[in-house]
BAVOVO-325934 format. One record per residue (C-alpha): residue number from 1; residue in one letter; x negated, y negated, z negated. Coordinates in steps of 0.05 Angstrom, whole numbers. Layout:
BEGIN
   num   residuo       px       py       pz
   NUM         A        X        Y        Z
...
end
This chain:
BEGIN
   num   residuo       px       py       pz
     1         M    -2667    -1690    -2135
     2         L    -2594    -1708    -2129
     3         F    -2564    -1759    -2175
     4         T    -2526    -1732    -2234
     5         E    -2462    -1768    -2253
     6         S    -2495    -1802    -2313
     7         E    -2555    -1825    -2270
     8         A    -2509    -1852    -2217
     9         K    -2465    -1888    -2268
    10         K    -2526    -1921    -2301
    11         L    -2552    -1944    -2234
    12         T    -2487    -1974    -2210
    13         E    -2477    -2009    -2278
    14         K    -2548    -2037    -2272
    15         I    -2535    -2063    -2202
    16         L    -2470    -2097    -2223
    17         S    -2504    -2127    -2284
    18         Y    -2549    -2167    -2237
    19         V    -2490    -2194    -2198
    20         K    -2469    -2267    -2209
    21         A    -2419    -2266    -2152
    22         D    -2343    -2269    -2161
    23         D    -2332    -2197    -2140
    24         A    -2377    -2139    -2121
    25         S    -2381    -2064    -2106
    26         A    -2443    -2023    -2115
    27         S    -2461    -1953    -2090
    28         V    -2518    -1905    -2096
    29         G    -2531    -1842    -2057
    30         S    -2578    -1783    -2056
    31         D    -2586    -1727    -2007
    32         K    -2629    -1666    -1992
    33         L    -2633    -1640    -1921
    34         S    -2670    -1579    -1896
    35         H    -2672    -1546    -1828
    36         L    -2701    -1490    -1786
    37         R    -2703    -1500    -1711
    38         F    -2716    -1443    -1662
    39         A    -2723    -1440    -1587
    40         N    -2747    -1393    -1532
    41         N    -2738    -1335    -1580
    42         N    -2788    -1364    -1630
    43         F    -2788    -1405    -1694
    44         L    -2803    -1477    -1676
    45         T    -2799    -1525    -1735
    46         S    -2780    -1522    -1808
    47         G    -2776    -1580    -1856
    48         S    -2739    -1615    -1912
    49         R    -2725    -1686    -1932
    50         V    -2700    -1718    -1996
    51         G    -2676    -1789    -2003
    52         R    -2643    -1839    -2049
    53         S    -2610    -1905    -2032
    54         A    -2570    -1962    -2061
    55         N    -2523    -2014    -2033
    56         V    -2486    -2074    -2058
    57         T    -2432    -2118    -2028
    58         V    -2414    -2184    -2061
    59         W    -2362    -2239    -2049
    60         I    -2373    -2312    -2066
    61         D    -2314    -2358    -2054
    62         G    -2286    -2306    -2007
    63         K    -2351    -2299    -1968
    64         R    -2384    -2232    -1961
    65         G    -2456    -2208    -1964
    66         S    -2487    -2139    -1965
    67         A    -2556    -2110    -1976
    68         S    -2587    -2041    -1986
    69         R    -2651    -2009    -2010
    70         N    -2685    -1941    -2006
    71         D    -2717    -1951    -2074
    72         V    -2678    -1953    -2139
    73         D    -2728    -1984    -2187
    74         D    -2707    -2046    -2224
    75         E    -2744    -2096    -2181
    76         S    -2716    -2066    -2117
    77         L    -2645    -2068    -2144
    78         K    -2653    -2140    -2168
    79         S    -2679    -2164    -2100
    80         M    -2623    -2126    -2065
    81         V    -2570    -2164    -2105
    82         E    -2605    -2230    -2094
    83         E    -2608    -2217    -2019
    84         A    -2534    -2200    -2016
    85         Q    -2515    -2262    -2055
    86         K    -2557    -2306    -2010
    87         I    -2524    -2276    -1948
    88         A    -2455    -2288    -1978
    89         Q    -2470    -2361    -1993
    90         N    -2486    -2372    -1919
    91         A    -2432    -2328    -1889
    92         P    -2365    -2348    -1859
    93         P    -2303    -2332    -1899
    94         D    -2284    -2258    -1900
    95         R    -2213    -2263    -1874
    96         E    -2197    -2191    -1895
    97         Y    -2226    -2194    -1965
    98         M    -2188    -2155    -2016
    99         P    -2208    -2155    -2090
   100         T    -2245    -2092    -2108
   101         L    -2205    -2038    -2143
   102         G    -2196    -2032    -2217
   103         K    -2203    -1965    -2252
   104         Q    -2174    -1907    -2212
   105         A    -2163    -1833    -2230
   106         Y    -2196    -1783    -2183
   107         K    -2187    -1707    -2179
   108         P    -2250    -1669    -2158
   109         T    -2243    -1628    -2094
   110         G    -2295    -1573    -2105
   111         G    -2337    -1582    -2042
   112         Y    -2404    -1568    -2076
   113         V    -2437    -1500    -2082
   114         E    -2504    -1494    -2118
   115         A    -2527    -1436    -2074
   116         T    -2520    -1481    -2013
   117         A    -2556    -1538    -2045
   118         N    -2614    -1493    -2064
   119         L    -2613    -1442    -2007
   120         S    -2668    -1391    -2003
   121         L    -2716    -1410    -1947
   122         T    -2737    -1337    -1944
   123         D    -2665    -1314    -1933
   124         R    -2656    -1368    -1880
   125         A    -2719    -1345    -1843
   126         R    -2697    -1273    -1848
   127         S    -2628    -1289    -1819
   128         V    -2658    -1328    -1761
   129         G    -2709    -1272    -1750
   130         D    -2651    -1223    -1742
   131         I    -2619    -1270    -1692
   132         I    -2683    -1273    -1651
   133         S    -2686    -1197    -1651
   134         E    -2615    -1196    -1622
   135         F    -2637    -1245    -1567
   136         E    -2693    -1198    -1547
   137         K    -2651    -1135    -1552
   138         N    -2598    -1166    -1505
   139         K    -2651    -1197    -1459
   140         V    -2628    -1269    -1467
   141         I    -2666    -1331    -1485
   142         G    -2640    -1365    -1547
   143         A    -2645    -1428    -1586
   144         G    -2611    -1457    -1647
   145         F    -2610    -1502    -1708
   146         H    -2598    -1481    -1779
   147         A    -2587    -1540    -1826
   148         A    -2566    -1549    -1898
   149         R    -2549    -1613    -1934
   150         S    -2529    -1631    -2004
   151         Q    -2506    -1700    -2025
   152         A    -2489    -1736    -2090
   153         G    -2470    -1808    -2099
   154         A    -2425    -1858    -2133
   155         S    -2391    -1924    -2123
   156         A    -2369    -1975    -2174
   157         T    -2334    -2043    -2174
   158         K    -2340    -2105    -2215
   159         N    -2267    -2094    -2233
   160         G    -2281    -2029    -2269
   161         N    -2274    -1971    -2219
   162         F    -2324    -1914    -2216
   163         D    -2324    -1855    -2168
   164         Y    -2377    -1799    -2167
   165         E    -2378    -1741    -2118
   166         R    -2424    -1688    -2092
   167         S    -2419    -1641    -2033
   168         T    -2456    -1588    -1994
   169         N    -2456    -1563    -1922
   170         V    -2494    -1511    -1882
   171         S    -2488    -1502    -1807
   172         L    -2515    -1458    -1752
   173         S    -2510    -1470    -1677
   174         V    -2536    -1419    -1628
   175         T    -2545    -1425    -1553
   176         S    -2562    -1363    -1510
   177         R    -2581    -1364    -1437
   178         T    -2595    -1310    -1386
   179         P    -2668    -1309    -1362
   180         D    -2648    -1337    -1294
   181         G    -2615    -1397    -1328
   182         T    -2548    -1388    -1293
   183         S    -2506    -1369    -1353
   184         S    -2501    -1398    -1423
   185         G    -2464    -1383    -1487
   186         Y    -2456    -1427    -1548
   187         F    -2426    -1418    -1617
   188         L    -2426    -1462    -1679
   189         R    -2397    -1456    -1749
   190         N    -2410    -1490    -1815
   191         H    -2386    -1484    -1887
   192         F    -2397    -1516    -1955
   193         D    -2411    -1446    -1983
   194         I    -2471    -1412    -1953
   195         A    -2442    -1344    -1972
   196         K    -2386    -1357    -1922
   197         L    -2431    -1375    -1862
   198         D    -2429    -1313    -1818
   199         T    -2495    -1319    -1781
   200         K    -2487    -1251    -1748
   201         R    -2421    -1270    -1717
   202         I    -2448    -1337    -1693
   203         A    -2506    -1303    -1657
   204         A    -2463    -1247    -1629
   205         E    -2411    -1294    -1600
   206         S    -2465    -1337    -1567
   207         I    -2500    -1277    -1536
   208         K    -2434    -1245    -1512
   209         K    -2413    -1309    -1477
   210         A    -2480    -1315    -1441
   211         M    -2478    -1243    -1418
   212         Q    -2406    -1246    -1395
   213         G    -2415    -1312    -1358
   214         R    -2463    -1287    -1305
   215         D    -2448    -1294    -1231
   216         A    -2398    -1351    -1241
   217         R    -2356    -1369    -1180
   218         T    -2332    -1436    -1156
   219         I    -2257    -1450    -1156
   220         D    -2219    -1513    -1139
   221         P    -2204    -1564    -1194
   222         G    -2131    -1578    -1210
   223         A    -2078    -1570    -1264
   224         Y    -2085    -1501    -1295
   225         T    -2056    -1463    -1352
   226         V    -2112    -1460    -1403
   227         I    -2131    -1423    -1466
   228         L    -2176    -1465    -1510
   229         E    -2218    -1429    -1562
   230         P    -2221    -1464    -1630
   231         Q    -2288    -1495    -1611
   232         A    -2257    -1528    -1550
   233         V    -2199    -1553    -1592
   234         A    -2249    -1581    -1643
   235         D    -2287    -1618    -1588
   236         I    -2226    -1652    -1559
   237         V    -2180    -1662    -1620
   238         G    -2223    -1647    -1681
   239         N    -2217    -1718    -1709
   240         L    -2145    -1728    -1689
   241         G    -2125    -1737    -1762
   242         F    -2166    -1801    -1765
   243         T    -2133    -1834    -1703
   244         F    -2066    -1851    -1735
   245         N    -2085    -1924    -1747
   246         A    -2025    -1968    -1765
   247         R    -2057    -2033    -1745
   248         N    -2076    -2008    -1676
   249         A    -2006    -1982    -1667
   250         E    -1972    -2046    -1689
   251         E    -2018    -2089    -1646
   252         G    -2002    -2048    -1584
   253         R    -2070    -2015    -1578
   254         S    -2050    -1943    -1592
   255         V    -2012    -1884    -1563
   256         Y    -1968    -1892    -1625
   257         S    -1949    -1964    -1605
   258         A    -1878    -1983    -1586
   259         P    -1852    -2047    -1553
   260         G    -1844    -2109    -1596
   261         G    -1898    -2094    -1646
   262         K    -1863    -2031    -1669
   263         T    -1890    -1960    -1675
   264         R    -1868    -1890    -1658
   265         L    -1861    -1868    -1731
   266         G    -1806    -1817    -1736
   267         E    -1811    -1797    -1663
   268         K    -1824    -1726    -1641
   269         I    -1889    -1736    -1602
   270         F    -1918    -1666    -1608
   271         D    -1893    -1595    -1601
   272         E    -1846    -1580    -1658
   273         R    -1891    -1524    -1684
   274         I    -1949    -1572    -1696
   275         M    -1969    -1595    -1766
   276         I    -2027    -1643    -1774
   277         Y    -2044    -1662    -1846
   278         S    -2100    -1677    -1895
   279         D    -2109    -1638    -1959
   280         P    -2170    -1657    -2002
   281         W    -2164    -1593    -2042
   282         H    -2157    -1542    -1986
   283         P    -2202    -1483    -2006
   284         E    -2234    -1477    -1937
   285         L    -2241    -1551    -1923
   286         P    -2248    -1593    -1986
   287         G    -2248    -1667    -1970
   288         S    -2268    -1728    -2009
   289         Q    -2230    -1745    -2073
   290         S    -2232    -1817    -2050
   291         A    -2195    -1841    -1988
   292         Q    -2206    -1905    -1949
   293         G    -2219    -1966    -1992
   294         G    -2232    -1923    -2054
   295         I    -2158    -1903    -2061
   296         P    -2151    -1834    -2094
   297         A    -2139    -1783    -2040
   298         Q    -2074    -1744    -2035
   299         K    -2046    -1690    -1990
   300         I    -2012    -1726    -1933
   301         Y    -1977    -1704    -1869
   302         M    -1991    -1745    -1807
   303         V    -1949    -1699    -1763
   304         R    -1896    -1651    -1788
   305         N    -1856    -1607    -1741
   306         G    -1882    -1649    -1684
   307         V    -1856    -1714    -1714
   308         L    -1903    -1773    -1728
   309         E    -1893    -1779    -1803
   310         N    -1947    -1827    -1827
   311         L    -1995    -1880    -1801
   312         V    -2057    -1903    -1839
   313         Y    -2052    -1971    -1873
   314         N    -2116    -1997    -1904
   315         R    -2110    -2043    -1964
   316         F    -2114    -2107    -1923
   317         W    -2064    -2087    -1869
   318         A    -2017    -2057    -1920
   319         K    -2015    -2124    -1956
   320         Q    -2001    -2161    -1891
   321         K    -1943    -2114    -1876
   322         E    -1918    -2109    -1949
   323         K    -1930    -2034    -1951
   324         D    -1970    -1987    -1996
   325         P    -2039    -1968    -1971
   326         T    -2046    -1898    -1944
   327         P    -2084    -1848    -1990
   328         G    -2117    -1811    -1933
   329         P    -2134    -1776    -1890
   330         V    -2199    -1746    -1915
   331         N    -2199    -1684    -1870
   332         T    -2161    -1656    -1810
   333         I    -2119    -1593    -1815
   334         F    -2080    -1572    -1753
   335         E    -2033    -1513    -1764
   336         T    -1972    -1483    -1733
   337         G    -1907    -1476    -1770
   338         G    -1889    -1418    -1723
   339         E    -1916    -1351    -1701
   340         K    -1991    -1345    -1694
   341         A    -2022    -1312    -1632
   342         S    -2091    -1283    -1622
   343         I    -2134    -1304    -1563
   344         E    -2125    -1233    -1537
   345         D    -2050    -1241    -1539
   346         M    -2056    -1308    -1503
   347         I    -2097    -1276    -1447
   348         K    -2048    -1217    -1440
   349         S    -1990    -1266    -1432
   350         T    -2024    -1307    -1377
   351         K    -2009    -1294    -1303
   352         K    -2063    -1343    -1280
   353         G    -2104    -1391    -1322
   354         I    -2172    -1411    -1349
   355         L    -2206    -1394    -1414
   356         V    -2250    -1450    -1441
   357         T    -2304    -1440    -1493
   358         R    -2320    -1512    -1509
   359         F    -2322    -1583    -1483
   360         W    -2382    -1630    -1480
   361         Y    -2399    -1703    -1468
   362         I    -2328    -1727    -1485
   363         R    -2312    -1800    -1478
   364         S    -2247    -1838    -1491
   365         T    -2217    -1870    -1429
   366         D    -2154    -1903    -1456
   367         P    -2132    -1904    -1529
   368         R    -2062    -1926    -1507
   369         T    -2051    -1858    -1476
   370         A    -2100    -1819    -1521
   371         S    -2137    -1800    -1457
   372         S    -2209    -1775    -1453
   373         T    -2256    -1745    -1403
   374         G    -2312    -1694    -1409
   375         L    -2341    -1629    -1384
   376         T    -2331    -1555    -1398
   377         R    -2395    -1519    -1417
   378         D    -2424    -1452    -1439
   379         G    -2371    -1406    -1413
   380         V    -2308    -1413    -1371
   381         W    -2268    -1354    -1344
   382         L    -2210    -1344    -1296
   383         I    -2152    -1303    -1322
   384         E    -2109    -1263    -1274
   385         D    -2051    -1217    -1291
   386         G    -2067    -1217    -1365
   387         K    -2141    -1200    -1359
   388         I    -2207    -1237    -1353
   389         A    -2221    -1235    -1278
   390         Y    -2290    -1268    -1272
   391         P    -2330    -1328    -1297
   392         V    -2323    -1394    -1261
   393         K    -2367    -1455    -1256
   394         N    -2355    -1516    -1299
   395         F    -2305    -1573    -1290
   396         R    -2297    -1645    -1310
   397         F    -2229    -1660    -1342
   398         N    -2185    -1721    -1353
   399         Q    -2131    -1708    -1404
   400         S    -2084    -1743    -1452
   401         V    -2085    -1708    -1520
   402         T    -2012    -1726    -1534
   403         Q    -1990    -1699    -1467
   404         M    -2032    -1637    -1479
   405         L    -1997    -1625    -1546
   406         A    -1928    -1647    -1524
   407         Q    -1865    -1605    -1529
   408         G    -1861    -1559    -1468
   409         N    -1937    -1558    -1456
   410         V    -1958    -1518    -1517
   411         E    -1943    -1444    -1504
   412         M    -1980    -1408    -1560
   413         I    -2018    -1428    -1623
   414         G    -2069    -1387    -1661
   415         A    -2088    -1382    -1734
   416         S    -2130    -1441    -1757
   417         E    -2203    -1433    -1776
   418         R    -2259    -1479    -1798
   419         V    -2294    -1507    -1737
   420         G    -2344    -1564    -1727
   421         G    -2350    -1608    -1665
   422         S    -2404    -1588    -1616
   423         G    -2444    -1649    -1636
   424         G    -2464    -1608    -1697
   425         G    -2473    -1640    -1765
   426         S    -2429    -1631    -1826
   427         G    -2362    -1650    -1796
   428         A    -2309    -1596    -1794
   429         S    -2234    -1587    -1785
   430         L    -2185    -1530    -1791
   431         L    -2161    -1516    -1720
   432         P    -2127    -1462    -1680
   433         A    -2137    -1434    -1610
   434         L    -2085    -1461    -1562
   435         K    -2051    -1437    -1498
   436         L    -2028    -1497    -1457
   437         R    -1983    -1495    -1397
   438         S    -2022    -1549    -1359
   439         F    -2090    -1581    -1367
   440         N    -2122    -1629    -1317
   441         F    -2189    -1609    -1286
   442         T    -2208    -1665    -1238
   443         S    -2274    -1643    -1207
   444         Q    -2327    -1590    -1208
   445         S    -2391    -1595    -1249
   446         E    -2459    -1562    -1238
   447         A    -2473    -1558    -1313
   448         V    -2486    -1488    -1339
end
């Protein structure tokens, strides 16, 4: 079972009562995870897991020690605290130690839905059974993963702060392939509310992409106009809101760095229609009520009208620079302040370009230029004269995200929707489809 607020409070108080160190923070967590995996048009595995954990971090004369346990009985918690204190006594000084927070005021964000936490396994099996029937009807071979997770936990400090939160998430990813293995389609969505997870749409999009991707042709790599579906945008920029690190920028290690230890704050780096912000209380993407370092979260713009408006200062770096710490971000919302275009409109407006479903195996190549490399996968099509001409084989890309989103390169922006990265899991952002004037495909790939 998940911790209630009263249970979590009693446990954190108990942990802190055992602490003899100068300062300490304690946390407890509980989660329930269930899944249904299917492959080759059959049910494969189904299971569930529940767990509880505890953690403590202590400081003795400015030296830090941490320990954790998977049991929360008294003896386990006592030994955990003793272990952390012993580690602290033998540790080097923690040069970035900041006293733990005193009492803070948090505003709940509403990211917990009881129906998601206690989903019906029968309904889940029925939904996946319907998906398998669609695989067979369309003569494709399908696989996927349906997972639900609920979490509840709390943190407390020796200086009097207490923070309790709970959340839910349910996700479904579906991959469809033609029987000859030459064409593949993929679609993923997640939500904190199981009633808003459209399993029929997820399956239909995956199947459609596989069927429309047959007989892919080889074309030369190069710089092309591209239309990126929201999944592709999620894969390449989904965590962009968490990259605005002030310390990295001021130390010259970021695309937001400027000469002489300065930053590009106030500079128009992105297309003027782009807004990137964090809103803990967004109804489609509730975030944590607690930002980095336990600071109460707030709505905060990182980019407004293309201008870099904020960088993230943690408590330590803010003190060094005599600034206030940044109360976020806790989620990533990428929206346009201008007209929104559908993918169909983007295609109609394109003389020649490439439609990309998603990216895969992405790796950063240079944080100073915000550059990364990766592969397209599960559906790429050539556009000619405003229409889909034919599917093409996959590419490797090398691309700077800031150049990709710069003024003059962004032609059209769609309405934002909740999308998770192709790695799966509970992460999600609100992101639009994009039409970009130029995107760098550097070589061909034999991936399907």
